[in-house]
Z-matrix of the N, CA and C atoms (Angstrom, degrees):
N
C 1 1.406
C 2 1.534 1 107.11
N 3 1.278 2 116.43 1 138.38
C 4 1.472 3 122.48 2 178.40
C 5 1.470 4 112.92 3 -117.05
N 6 1.304 5 116.51 4 139.21
C 7 1.439 6 121.48 5 178.36
C 8 1.497 7 109.29 6 -107.13
N 9 1.315 8 119.41 7 130.63
C 10 1.451 9 120.32 8 -177.02
C 11 1.521 10 105.63 9 -122.30
N 12 1.311 11 116.61 10 127.28
C 13 1.451 12 120.72 11 179.86
C 14 1.544 13 107.82 12 -110.10
N 15 1.280 14 117.38 13 148.37
C 16 1.475 15 119.49 14 174.67
C 17 1.558 16 108.77 15 -83.56
N 18 1.319 17 116.48 16 -175.76
C 19 1.483 18 119.70 17 -171.58
C 20 1.542 19 112.70 18 -64.01
N 21 1.281 20 115.63 19 -38.71
C 22 1.403 21 114.34 20 -177.58
C 23 1.511 22 114.25 21 -81.65
N 24 1.268 23 116.76 22 -13.34
C 25 1.436 24 122.95 23 176.11
C 26 1.551 25 110.73 24 79.85
N 27 1.386 26 114.84 25 10.90
C 28 1.502 27 116.16 26 -175.90
C 29 1.523 28 108.92 27 -87.08
N 30 1.344 29 117.03 28 -29.50
C 31 1.509 30 116.38 29 -178.90
C 32 1.474 31 107.50 30 -115.36
N 33 1.265 32 116.70 31 139.95
C 34 1.435 33 119.69 32 171.16
C 35 1.524 34 112.77 33 -131.53
N 36 1.243 35 117.11 34 146.54
C 37 1.473 36 120.37 35 179.12
C 38 1.515 37 107.50 36 -123.43
N 39 1.331 38 113.43 37 147.18
C 40 1.489 39 121.27 38 179.78
C 41 1.501 40 107.59 39 -107.39
N 42 1.314 41 117.05 40 121.58
C 43 1.438 42 123.52 41 173.80
C 44 1.519 43 110.26 42 -98.77
N 45 1.276 44 117.81 43 117.95
C 46 1.480 45 120.07 44 177.79
C 47 1.571 46 106.94 45 -93.27
N 48 1.300 47 112.53 46 125.30
C 49 1.474 48 121.79 47 -179.13
C 50 1.508 49 110.16 48 -123.98
N 51 1.281 50 115.65 49 135.26
C 52 1.422 51 121.50 50 174.74
C 53 1.502 52 112.84 51 -90.25
N 54 1.328 53 117.24 52 124.26
C 55 1.442 54 120.68 53 -179.97
C 56 1.557 55 106.92 54 -86.46
N 57 1.345 56 117.67 55 113.84
C 58 1.462 57 122.83 56 -177.51
C 59 1.453 58 113.41 57 -93.41
N 60 1.331 59 119.83 58 -1.47
C 61 1.462 60 122.63 59 -179.85
C 62 1.554 61 112.77 60 -59.93
N 63 1.404 62 118.50 61 -49.93
C 64 1.430 63 117.90 62 179.27
C 65 1.558 64 112.93 63 -60.69
N 66 1.291 65 113.23 64 -39.50
C 67 1.492 66 118.69 65 -179.52
C 68 1.522 67 111.15 66 -64.21
N 69 1.321 68 114.99 67 -40.81
C 70 1.530 69 118.79 68 177.01
C 71 1.516 70 110.90 69 -64.14
N 72 1.356 71 115.64 70 -42.05
C 73 1.505 72 119.43 71 178.05
C 74 1.533 73 110.25 72 -59.33
N 75 1.272 74 118.69 73 -42.63
C 76 1.457 75 121.49 74 -179.60
C 77 1.522 76 112.13 75 -63.80
N 78 1.336 77 116.57 76 -41.48
C 79 1.410 78 122.77 77 -177.74
C 80 1.549 79 108.01 78 -68.42
N 81 1.339 80 119.08 79 -40.84
C 82 1.424 81 119.58 80 177.62
C 83 1.458 82 114.23 81 -66.13
N 84 1.353 83 116.69 82 -39.65
C 85 1.483 84 119.47 83 175.04
C 86 1.563 85 110.94 84 -61.26
N 87 1.245 86 116.69 85 -43.79
C 88 1.511 87 121.27 86 175.76
C 89 1.488 88 112.98 87 -59.52
N 90 1.397 89 113.57 88 -43.06
C 91 1.492 90 116.40 89 177.43
C 92 1.491 91 114.08 90 -59.23
N 93 1.350 92 115.27 91 -45.71
C 94 1.412 93 122.30 92 -179.65
C 95 1.601 94 108.73 93 -59.53
N 96 1.298 95 114.68 94 -49.18
C 97 1.507 96 119.30 95 -178.08
C 98 1.553 97 109.39 96 -57.06
N 99 1.300 98 116.43 97 -48.50
C 100 1.459 99 119.06 98 -179.68
C 101 1.492 100 110.95 99 -63.93
N 102 1.252 101 123.01 100 -38.24
C 103 1.482 102 126.36 101 177.73
C 104 1.481 103 111.08 102 -61.17
N 105 1.342 104 116.59 103 -43.67
C 106 1.446 105 119.63 104 -179.07
C 107 1.510 106 111.84 105 -71.01
N 108 1.329 107 117.90 106 -41.02
C 109 1.501 108 119.93 107 -177.46
C 110 1.478 109 108.67 108 -69.84
N 111 1.310 110 121.89 109 -40.52
C 112 1.471 111 122.48 110 -178.77
C 113 1.512 112 111.77 111 -67.01
N 114 1.299 113 115.88 112 -34.65
C 115 1.501 114 116.53 113 178.80
C 116 1.543 115 113.00 114 -74.12
N 117 1.317 116 115.26 115 -20.42
C 118 1.506 117 117.95 116 176.50
C 119 1.475 118 115.25 117 -85.84
N 120 1.357 119 116.63 118 -13.89
C 121 1.445 120 120.10 119 -178.75
C 122 1.590 121 108.16 120 -86.49
N 123 1.285 122 114.84 121 130.49
C 124 1.436 123 120.11 122 173.07
C 125 1.522 124 108.87 123 -118.66
N 126 1.304 125 119.22 124 108.16
C 127 1.425 126 119.73 125 -176.76
C 128 1.577 127 109.28 126 -94.84
N 129 1.286 128 114.96 127 137.08
C 130 1.457 129 122.33 128 173.06
C 131 1.529 130 109.75 129 -89.69
N 132 1.312 131 113.77 130 149.31
C 133 1.506 132 115.67 131 -179.98
C 134 1.527 133 112.22 132 -75.63
N 135 1.294 134 116.18 133 -25.63
C 136 1.472 135 121.96 134 -176.94
C 137 1.509 136 109.31 135 -135.35
N 138 1.290 137 115.26 136 164.38
C 139 1.492 138 119.62 137 179.92
C 140 1.531 139 104.65 138 -88.42
N 141 1.337 140 110.02 139 111.68
C 142 1.490 141 114.69 140 177.51
C 143 1.561 142 107.98 141 -121.38
N 144 1.316 143 114.77 142 158.95
C 145 1.465 144 124.30 143 178.41
C 146 1.495 145 106.36 144 -96.23
N 147 1.303 146 117.44 145 91.23
C 148 1.540 147 121.92 146 -176.70
C 149 1.478 148 107.14 147 -70.06
N 150 1.398 149 114.03 148 142.16
C 151 1.455 150 119.15 149 172.08
C 152 1.552 151 110.92 150 -66.31
N 153 1.352 152 116.60 151 153.56
C 154 1.437 153 116.43 152 179.76
C 155 1.522 154 109.65 153 -94.96
N 156 1.299 155 117.14 154 159.33
C 157 1.495 156 122.45 155 -179.08
C 158 1.537 157 103.71 156 -139.43
N 159 1.320 158 114.64 157 149.10
C 160 1.444 159 121.08 158 177.12
C 161 1.483 160 111.98 159 -73.64
N 162 1.278 161 119.12 160 -36.37
C 163 1.527 162 121.87 161 -177.15
C 164 1.533 163 106.59 162 -134.80
N 165 1.356 164 113.60 163 126.64
C 166 1.454 165 117.50 164 179.23
C 167 1.504 166 106.31 165 -132.03
N 168 1.358 167 115.38 166 162.27
C 169 1.454 168 125.07 167 168.96
C 170 1.526 169 107.37 168 -125.67
N 171 1.318 170 114.83 169 151.40
C 172 1.481 171 116.35 170 -175.00
C 173 1.540 172 110.23 171 -97.52
N 174 1.338 173 113.01 172 127.40
C 175 1.486 174 122.52 173 177.52
C 176 1.516 175 106.70 174 -120.13
N 177 1.304 176 120.05 175 109.93
C 178 1.417 177 121.28 176 -171.56
C 179 1.539 178 112.80 177 -103.53
N 180 1.298 179 119.57 178 -7.67
C 181 1.451 180 119.94 179 -179.37
C 182 1.511 181 112.49 180 -115.11
N 183 1.259 182 117.27 181 138.95
C 184 1.423 183 119.29 182 177.23
C 185 1.577 184 108.33 183 144.38
N 186 1.311 185 112.71 184 -177.21
C 187 1.507 186 120.07 185 178.90
C 188 1.498 187 106.37 186 -92.95
N 189 1.334 188 117.62 187 127.41
C 190 1.483 189 122.09 188 -179.93
C 191 1.478 190 108.10 189 -96.34
N 192 1.330 191 117.64 190 119.34
C 193 1.456 192 124.04 191 175.01
C 194 1.572 193 106.24 192 -106.62
N 195 1.358 194 116.81 193 117.22
C 196 1.426 195 121.54 194 -177.99
C 197 1.524 196 109.03 195 -105.30
N 198 1.316 197 116.10 196 130.79
C 199 1.467 198 121.57 197 175.25
C 200 1.509 199 110.21 198 -118.59
N 201 1.321 200 119.08 199 119.20
C 202 1.457 201 124.03 200 -174.41
C 203 1.521 202 109.62 201 -91.07
N 204 1.318 203 117.18 202 169.97
C 205 1.482 204 120.79 203 178.28
C 206 1.546 205 108.01 204 -72.73
N 207 1.289 206 119.13 205 -21.31
C 208 1.490 207 123.41 206 175.52
C 209 1.518 208 114.01 207 -81.77
N 210 1.327 209 117.79 208 16.50
C 211 1.427 210 123.47 209 -179.65
C 212 1.573 211 113.92 210 62.18
N 213 1.310 212 114.82 211 26.38
C 214 1.511 213 119.26 212 173.70
C 215 1.475 214 108.02 213 -91.06
N 216 1.310 215 111.29 214 144.49
C 217 1.512 216 117.89 215 -178.85
C 218 1.563 217 107.01 216 -125.84
N 219 1.386 218 114.65 217 128.55
C 220 1.499 219 121.74 218 -179.80
C 221 1.590 220 104.88 219 -116.46
N 222 1.318 221 115.89 220 135.62
C 223 1.482 222 119.60 221 169.92
C 224 1.488 223 105.62 222 -116.71
N 225 1.383 224 114.63 223 110.49
C 226 1.469 225 119.51 224 -177.65
C 227 1.559 226 112.46 225 47.74
N 228 1.299 227 117.47 226 62.19
C 229 1.408 228 124.28 227 174.25
C 230 1.523 229 117.18 228 71.77
N 231 1.381 230 114.89 229 -2.25
C 232 1.498 231 121.38 230 -177.10
C 233 1.527 232 107.05 231 -107.55
N 234 1.331 233 115.05 232 122.14
C 235 1.457 234 119.43 233 -179.35
C 236 1.589 235 110.46 234 -74.85
N 237 1.266 236 116.98 235 130.00
C 238 1.447 237 120.26 236 175.88
C 239 1.577 238 108.13 237 -122.24
N 240 1.331 239 114.37 238 154.31
C 241 1.432 240 117.73 239 -176.17
C 242 1.573 241 106.06 240 -86.49
N 243 1.397 242 115.50 241 169.03
C 244 1.466 243 118.44 242 -168.89
C 245 1.534 244 114.98 243 -72.56
N 246 1.321 245 119.67 244 1.19
C 247 1.514 246 115.53 245 -175.38
C 248 1.531 247 106.87 246 -74.89
N 249 1.377 248 113.61 247 142.77
C 250 1.446 249 122.69 248 179.88
C 251 1.561 250 112.58 249 -55.34
N 252 1.346 251 116.06 250 -42.77
C 253 1.436 252 122.12 251 -177.48
C 254 1.570 253 110.47 252 -62.69
N 255 1.278 254 116.82 253 -43.16
C 256 1.472 255 119.96 254 -177.68
C 257 1.607 256 110.69 255 -70.21
N 258 1.329 257 113.14 256 -39.82
C 259 1.462 258 114.72 257 -179.79
C 260 1.517 259 110.11 258 -67.92
N 261 1.394 260 116.38 259 -41.56
C 262 1.418 261 118.83 260 -179.11
C 263 1.534 262 109.15 261 -67.08
N 264 1.325 263 120.40 262 -34.57
C 265 1.444 264 119.36 263 177.41
C 266 1.524 265 112.11 264 -67.21
N 267 1.315 266 117.35 265 -42.51
C 268 1.494 267 120.05 266 176.65
C 269 1.456 268 112.65 267 -61.07
N 270 1.370 269 117.11 268 -42.65
C 271 1.484 270 120.77 269 179.29
C 272 1.531 271 111.43 270 -67.42
N 273 1.299 272 117.24 271 -35.91
C 274 1.489 273 117.81 272 179.81
C 275 1.571 274 108.06 273 -69.89
N 276 1.313 275 117.92 274 -38.37
C 277 1.497 276 118.73 275 176.66
C 278 1.480 277 112.96 276 -63.36
N 279 1.333 278 115.83 277 -43.99
C 280 1.477 279 120.25 278 -176.81
C 281 1.549 280 110.27 279 -71.21
N 282 1.294 281 116.98 280 -39.04
C 283 1.493 282 119.92 281 175.67
C 284 1.470 283 112.42 282 -66.61
N 285 1.365 284 118.51 283 -33.44
C 286 1.473 285 117.00 284 179.79
C 287 1.525 286 111.45 285 -69.70
N 288 1.362 287 116.61 286 -31.23
C 289 1.436 288 118.53 287 -178.20
C 290 1.525 289 112.51 288 -83.77
N 291 1.282 290 120.11 289 -14.67
C 292 1.456 291 128.58 290 -176.56
C 293 1.544 292 109.15 291 -93.57
N 294 1.406 293 111.43 292 140.56
C 295 1.458 294 115.00 293 172.15
C 296 1.490 295 113.36 294 -82.05
N 297 1.309 296 114.86 295 -29.94
C 298 1.504 297 119.93 296 173.44
C 299 1.452 298 111.93 297 -90.44
N 300 1.299 299 119.56 298 127.75
C 301 1.493 300 122.55 299 -176.18
C 302 1.461 301 109.17 300 -96.98
N 303 1.335 302 118.63 301 43.01
C 304 1.524 303 126.58 302 -178.36
C 305 1.557 304 107.29 303 -100.80
N 306 1.321 305 117.64 304 131.60
C 307 1.434 306 121.51 305 170.44
C 308 1.552 307 108.89 306 -104.74
N 309 1.353 308 114.15 307 124.98
C 310 1.478 309 119.06 308 174.65
C 311 1.449 310 109.14 309 -103.01
N 312 1.315 311 118.99 310 118.11
C 313 1.410 312 125.58 311 -178.37
C 314 1.567 313 111.42 312 -94.03
N 315 1.300 314 117.55 313 114.65
C 316 1.422 315 121.32 314 177.03
C 317 1.523 316 108.41 315 -112.40
N 318 1.277 317 116.09 316 98.18
C 319 1.485 318 124.04 317 -174.80
C 320 1.521 319 110.62 318 -111.09
N 321 1.333 320 114.35 319 144.29
C 322 1.380 321 122.24 320 176.57
C 323 1.624 322 107.30 321 -68.49
N 324 1.368 323 115.44 322 160.74
C 325 1.455 324 120.02 323 179.26
C 326 1.502 325 112.37 324 -61.45
N 327 1.332 326 114.53 325 -30.55
C 328 1.519 327 116.51 326 -174.84
C 329 1.577 328 114.50 327 -88.00
N 330 1.323 329 114.14 328 0.95
C 331 1.472 330 116.07 329 177.57
C 332 1.464 331 111.67 330 -66.77
N 333 1.301 332 116.25 331 134.23
C 334 1.469 333 122.70 332 -177.20
C 335 1.556 334 108.80 333 -75.63
N 336 1.283 335 118.51 334 140.38
C 337 1.442 336 125.14 335 -176.04
C 338 1.604 337 111.30 336 -56.33
N 339 1.337 338 116.52 337 -32.26
C 340 1.451 339 121.91 338 -179.02
C 341 1.498 340 109.44 339 -62.36
N 342 1.350 341 116.89 340 -40.88
C 343 1.475 342 120.02 341 178.93
C 344 1.431 343 110.63 342 -65.37
N 345 1.350 344 121.37 343 -40.82
C 346 1.468 345 126.24 344 -179.48
C 347 1.543 346 108.50 345 -59.78
N 348 1.275 347 116.04 346 -46.98
C 349 1.522 348 125.31 347 -176.94
C 350 1.560 349 107.14 348 -62.89
N 351 1.390 350 113.61 349 -42.31
C 352 1.493 351 114.53 350 178.57
C 353 1.491 352 113.85 351 -65.18
N 354 1.343 353 119.85 352 -42.54
C 355 1.409 354 124.30 353 177.15
C 356 1.520 355 112.60 354 -62.83
N 357 1.319 356 115.54 355 -45.82
C 358 1.501 357 118.96 356 176.38
C 359 1.495 358 113.55 357 -64.30
N 360 1.264 359 118.43 358 -32.92
C 361 1.499 360 123.65 359 173.93
C 362 1.529 361 111.15 360 -65.60
N 363 1.280 362 115.10 361 -46.09
C 364 1.486 363 120.35 362 177.46
C 365 1.519 364 110.98 363 -66.79
N 366 1.344 365 118.34 364 -32.87
C 367 1.460 366 120.07 365 175.53
C 368 1.486 367 111.72 366 -66.01
N 369 1.343 368 116.83 367 -43.03
C 370 1.506 369 119.05 368 179.62
C 371 1.522 370 110.11 369 -65.89
N 372 1.356 371 118.04 370 -37.70
C 373 1.507 372 118.61 371 177.31
C 374 1.629 373 109.79 372 -64.93
N 375 1.393 374 114.20 373 -30.65
C 376 1.415 375 116.12 374 -174.78
C 377 1.539 376 110.61 375 -78.89
N 378 1.312 377 117.36 376 -13.46
C 379 1.478 378 119.55 377 175.14
C 380 1.490 379 114.36 378 123.32
N 381 1.334 380 118.14 379 7.69
C 382 1.511 381 119.41 380 -177.92
C 383 1.508 382 109.47 381 -69.97
N 384 1.313 383 115.18 382 142.01
C 385 1.499 384 120.98 383 -177.83
C 386 1.501 385 110.09 384 -111.72
N 387 1.335 386 120.06 385 -11.27
C 388 1.448 387 123.60 386 178.63
C 389 1.549 388 110.02 387 -144.68
N 390 1.343 389 114.39 388 159.89
C 391 1.470 390 117.64 389 -177.69
C 392 1.545 391 103.63 390 -140.46
N 393 1.382 392 114.43 391 150.95
C 394 1.380 393 120.60 392 175.39
C 395 1.547 394 108.46 393 -148.68
N 396 1.312 395 116.68 394 145.18
C 397 1.446 396 122.10 395 177.70
C 398 1.485 397 113.25 396 -105.82
N 399 1.330 398 120.45 397 129.49
C 400 1.472 399 123.67 398 -178.10
C 401 1.486 400 111.53 399 -83.29
N 402 1.276 401 118.08 400 134.59
C 403 1.467 402 122.77 401 -179.46
C 404 1.534 403 110.12 402 -148.56
N 405 1.245 404 113.86 403 159.72
C 406 1.491 405 120.35 404 178.39
C 407 1.490 406 113.83 405 -85.52
């Protein structure tokens, strides 16, 4: 609050001012917290039973390709049918939009290795430069 007096000092006015600095600080801290937590979350398009691994590292950026036990394939939350052309097209579109050219494969335990190799091959043809496998 600021008090302003005139020259004679006989009249004074009170100016009420809101200090927005603490409010801005709180909003910036919340923004940083939300940015960090959303980058750490990796959502899979379908519920899959991921294989377990003894040692893993976290890769949070990239295109997530989910393969279910029912032979369904999802590219970044979008279901694609099993044809090579449709999978390659969806991968090309997703890789074009992404700055990281990494494909993260989240496959169910019951997925056959031949399907994994096929999807990884299509990913490489679509322009992926790195690969990661999701595990628990």
